[in-house]
N, C-alpha and C positions, 0 to 999 in steps of 0.2 A: 532525339537519340533512339536507336533501335533497342528492342528488348534484349537482343543478344549481348549488347554492351553492358546491360545491367545484371545479367545472370551471375557473373563472378561475385558481384557485390551482394546480391541476394544470398548466395551460398555462404559468404564470409559472415554476413550479419546473422543468418540463421544458425550458423555453427556456434556463435556466441550466444544468440538469443534462445536457442532451443532449451538448454539446461535451465536458463533463468525463467523461461515460460513455465517449465515443469515445476520449478521451485515455487514460483508465485501461485501457480494453480494448486500446488499441494497445500500452500498456506491458506488459500481461499477455500479449498475443499475441507480443510480442518474446521473452519468456521461454519461452513454449510452443514457438515456432518453433525457438529454440535447442535445447530439449530434444528435439524431434522429429528435428532434423538430427543432433544429437550422439548421440541414442539409436540411430539407424540406423548410426552409426559403431561403436558398441559399448555393451554394458550397463555395463561399468566406467566408461566416459566419462559416461554418463547419471547414474550414481550419484555420480560425482565432482563434476559440476556441481551436483547437488542438495546435496551436502554443503557445498561451498564457498559456494554462495548462501545456504544456511541461516544461516551465520555472518555473511556480508557484509550480508544484508538485515536481520539483527537490529539492526545498527548503523544501517542506512539507515532502517528504520521509526521508530526513535527520533528520528533527524534530521528525517525528514519531519514527524513530529508536532511537534517543537520549532519548525520553521519555519512551522507552521500558525498560530502565535501572531500573525503579522503580518496574517493575513487579516481577522479581525474588527476589529482596531484600524484598519486601513486602511478597512474597510467603514464604521465609525462616522464617521471623518473625511470620507470621500468623500460620504456622503449629507448631511453638514452643510456641504459645500463649503469645507472647510478645506484649501486647496491646500498651504500651507506645512507644515501638519501631515503631510499625506500624503507630501510630499517628504522631510521629516525622518525619517519612519518608513521610507521606502525606503532612505535612506543608512545609517541606524543599524541597520536590520535586515540590510542587506548586510554590515556589519561583524560582526554576530553570526553570520551564515551562514558567513563566511570563517573566523572563529575556530573555530566548531563543526566545519567541514570539516577543518581542520588537526589538531585534537585527535583526531577519529575516524580520520583517516588513520594517525596514530601508533599508536593503540590497535589498529587492525586489523593493522598491520604487526607489532606485538608479539605478537599472538595466534597468529601463524604457528608460534611455538615450542611452542604447546600441542598442535598436531596429533598428534604421536606418542603422546600420552597419552590420546587420546579413544576408544581401543578399536576403531578402524576398520580395515578391510582394508588391508594395505600397498599393494596395487596401486591402490586407491582414493585413498590419500593421495598417491601418486606422481603420479597424473594430476591431482588436485585442486590441487596446490601452485602450478603456473604460472598456472592459471586464477584462483586466489585472488589471486595477486600482481597480475595485470592489473586485477582488480576493485578492489583496494585503490588502485592508481594512479588509477583513474577517480573516486575519491570526491570530490575537490575540484570538478571541472567538473560532476559529477552533481548535487551539492547546490546549487551556485550556480545551475544551471539550474532546479532545483526551487524555489528561493527566488523566482526571477523569475515562475514559474508561480503561486505562492501570492500574490504581490503583485498580479498581474493579476486573480486571482480576487477579491481584496479590492475592486478597482475594478469588479467585476461582469462582467469580460471572461473568458470561458472558451474563446473561439473560437481565439485565437492559439496557445495551447498545444496544442490539438487538431490544428491544421494542421501544426505543427512536429513533434509526436510521430508522427503517422501517416506523414508524409513520410519521416522518418528511419527508422522501422521498416520501411518498404518498401525503403529503401536497405540495411538490415541483412541482408535475405535474400540478395542476391547476394554481399555481403561474407562471410556465413557459408559460402556455397557455395564461394567462392574459398579461404578460409583453413581451413575444417574438412576439406574433401575434397581440396584441392590442385589448383586450376585457375589458368589464366592465369599460369603460371610460379611460383606459390606452392607451397611444400611442403604436404603433407597433415598438419595439426597437430591434428586431433581437437578435444578440449575446449579446448586452448590457442588454436586458431583461432577458436573462438566468443568467447573472451575478447578477442582482438585486434579482432574486428569490433565487439564491444560497446564497447570503449574508444574506437574511432573515433567511434561514434555519440554517446557521452557527451561527447566533446570538441566535437562540432558543435552539440549542443542549446543550451548557454548562449550560444554565439556568435549563433545565430539569434534567441533570445528577447531578448537585450539590444540587438541591432540594431533590433528592432521597437520596444522601449521608448524608445530614444534618437532614432530617426529618424522615428517616426510622429507626425504633427501632433496626433493625438488624445491620446497618452499622454506625450509628452516634457515637457509642462508640469508633470507630477507628479514627474518624476525630476531636473529641473534646478533645483529650488528646495529650500529647507530645509537645515538643518545636520545633520551627523552628530554625535551626542552619546552619551556613555556612558550617560547617564540614560535616553535613549529606547531604546538598544540593550538595556539591562537590562529596560525595560518589555516589549519584545518577548520577551526571554528568560523573564521571570517568568511570562508567559502561556503561552509555547510549551513550556517544559521539562516542566511537568506533563502536557501533552498527549502529549509524547514518551514520558514514563514510562508513561502509560496504554496507549499503543499497543505499547510495548515488552513489557509484561506478556503481551499476547496472542502476540506473535511469539516471545517466549522459550519459551512453551509449545510452539509449533510447531517451533522450532529444537531444543528439548530432545527433542521427539518424534523428530526425524531421528536424533539421537544414540542414543536408546533403540532405535529400529528397526534402526539399524546393528549392534546387538548380535545381531540375528537373522540377517540375511544381506544381501548387496548386492542380491539380487533383491527382497527386501522393501523396501529403500531406494528402488529404482527404481520399484516399484509405488506406494509412498507418495508419491513425487514426482509421478507421473502424476495421482493423485487430488488432490494439492495444487494442481497446475496448473489442473485444471478448477475447483476451488473458487476459486482466485485469479481465474479468468476471470469467474465469476459475481459474485464479491465486488467486482470492479472496477466493475461497474455499480452495485452498492449503494454503493460509495465515491463514485461520481459523484452519486448521489442525495444522499448524505450531505454532499458538498462544496456542492452547491446548497442544501441545508438550512441549513448554516452561513452561507452568503452571504445567503440570503433572510431568515433569522431575525436575523442581525446588522444588515442594512439596515433592517428594520422596527423592531428594538429601538433602533437609533441614532436613528431618526426618531420614536420614542415611540409607534408604532402597535402596541399590544399585541394587539388583536384580530387584525390581519393577521399578526402574528408567530405566534400560536397556530394560525391556519388554515394558514399555510405549513407548520408543523410537522406538523399532522394530514395534510395532502396528501402530504407525504413518506412518512409511515407507510403510507398506502394504496399509493403507488407501489412502495415497497420490498416490501410484502407480495405484490403481483401479480408482481413480477419474481422473487422468491425461489421462488414456487410454479412458475413456468415453468422456472427453473433446475433445481429438484428433479426435475421431470418429464423433462427432457432427460437428466440424469445417470442416473437410475434406468432410464429406457427404453433408454438407449444404453450401459449398463454393459458389455455384451459386445463392442460394436463400437469404442468410443472408444479402448481401450488399443492396438488394432491400428495406430493412427496413430503410436504412439510406439515400438513395439518388436515384434519377431517372437519374442521369448523366451516360450515357453508358460507357464513358471512365473510370470513377471512379469505376464502377461496375466490369469492366473487370480486372483492376489492383487489386482490392480488392479480387477478386475470387482467383487469383494466390497466393496472400499473405496469405490467410486463410489456404491454403494447407500447406505452410511452417510453419505457426503459429501452426497448428495442430501437426506437426512433433516435435516441441520443447516442447510440453506440459510435457512430462515425465521429461526431464532435468530441466525444470523450477520448477516443483513441488518438485523434489528431492533436488535442491539447497536451496529452501525455507525451507524445513523441516530439512535439514542438519544444516543450520544456526540457526534454532530454537532450536535444540538439544543442540548446543554449548552455546546458551544464557542461557539455563536452568541450566547449570553448571558454569555460569559466565565466560566462555572462549570467550573473545570478541576481542582480539588483533590480533591473527593470521588470523581470518576470514577477517579482513580488507586487509591484504596482498593478500589473496586468491582472494578477490573481485577485487582488483586493477589489478592483473594479468589477470583474466578472462575477465573483462569488458573494462578496459582502455588499457591494453597492447595488448590484443588479439582482442576483438569484434569490437571496433571502427575502428582501422586501417584496419583490414581485411574487414570490411564493406565498407570503402572508396575504397579499392583496387578492390573489387568485383563489386561495383556500377559503377565506372567510368573507370579506366584503363581496367578492364575485360569486361565492357559493359553489365553487368547484370541488370543495373538499380536498382530500389527499391528492387527487389528480392534479390540482393546481400547482402543488409543489413540484411535481415531475415536469410539468410544462415549463416552470421557471428554471429547472435544471437544464433543460434543452437550450434555453436562451443563454444562460450563463456559460455553459460549456462551449457553445458555438462562439460566443464573444471571445473567450480565452483562446480557443484554437486559432481564430483568425489573427488576433493580435500577436501571439507567440510566433507564428510562422512569418508574419510580416517582419517581425524583429530579426529573426534568424537570417532570412534571405537578404535583408537590408545590410546587415553588418558582416555576413560571412565573407564576401569578397575582400573586405578590408583586413581580415585576420592575417597576421604574420606570425612566423615562428617566434616563440618566446626566447 
């Protein structure tokens, strides 16, 4: 097919993806700014925030995936103009989000007792503990806000979450300055101060999003009708939980890598976190393209437009490929300069520079596996991707990372080589799955 035939699909995908990209970038930038500011407070603080977040976001990535189940369901009902159905999904999905938030809060709180047995530096644990506590407290508002975002995406609106996220992340910078370094009468709290600032932002996010949903003339008709039912809540959970498991497989590999790297040194953990942050930054754009893919595929699927569904999927592939090549070029080209923004520790800078080259190399695989999973979510195919993720990340990436890091003597670089192998495996299998079953998809 000619490029001219794809242009309308590029435009439609980007119209949806643009705000999501900025939202995801804003969220990633908040973490990067935290790390930059905490890193200049001290290397131990940077490593502690990395360690605490690796555990916290393992749970959050599962929850984010589980809450994605509402997006295609709302998308199908929205394009079919079933307002009562959309309202029922909103209320029932909110119940599921509330229960999920409470369960994860309890599990995260219980995990605190495992800290002393994870083989980490004691200074790191001492600094990480209060930051982790504040992150745990933020779980409920954080996930309820994320649920509102997923619901709006099902309606095809990605602009509201973008505005709220970017605005609050701008507010987060002065809050960090106040609480991390001790200004405006506040004591200098280091990593704990970053946790306080983050908690404030996560309390404000759901307040803003739900005010928009209930007060906006455009959206309130969808949230003031319909009944909350356990059956519909289970429908959301049944679709969302496998998505959560799929995404958790990947984050478990990354979280496990932080623990393994912690066996080397706190400098290695800090360098690993710098490379992770840059990967997260580029990955957030891929996630934006992926979110748009799910929305566009779900809307076309719900309307029974199979050709348009396939074209939207192909357009996302092209956009993801272009972006990943750009991200790789920036990381590899700036591998010596980028770490300087995070730390002045020469050992951390040296390790991080090498990791950024490897991180740049896996950008294409990372983007392709993200978009492949998003395509399958758009047609509600969520069970097989869990198996694919288990094979790619748990069976392949983590064990290979351990072998390359320690028996093979590659150190932290071995973990990143293993990431490349795992992500490539996932990307290939997910795309094979989508293009094999897509022609068989029929309107529900």
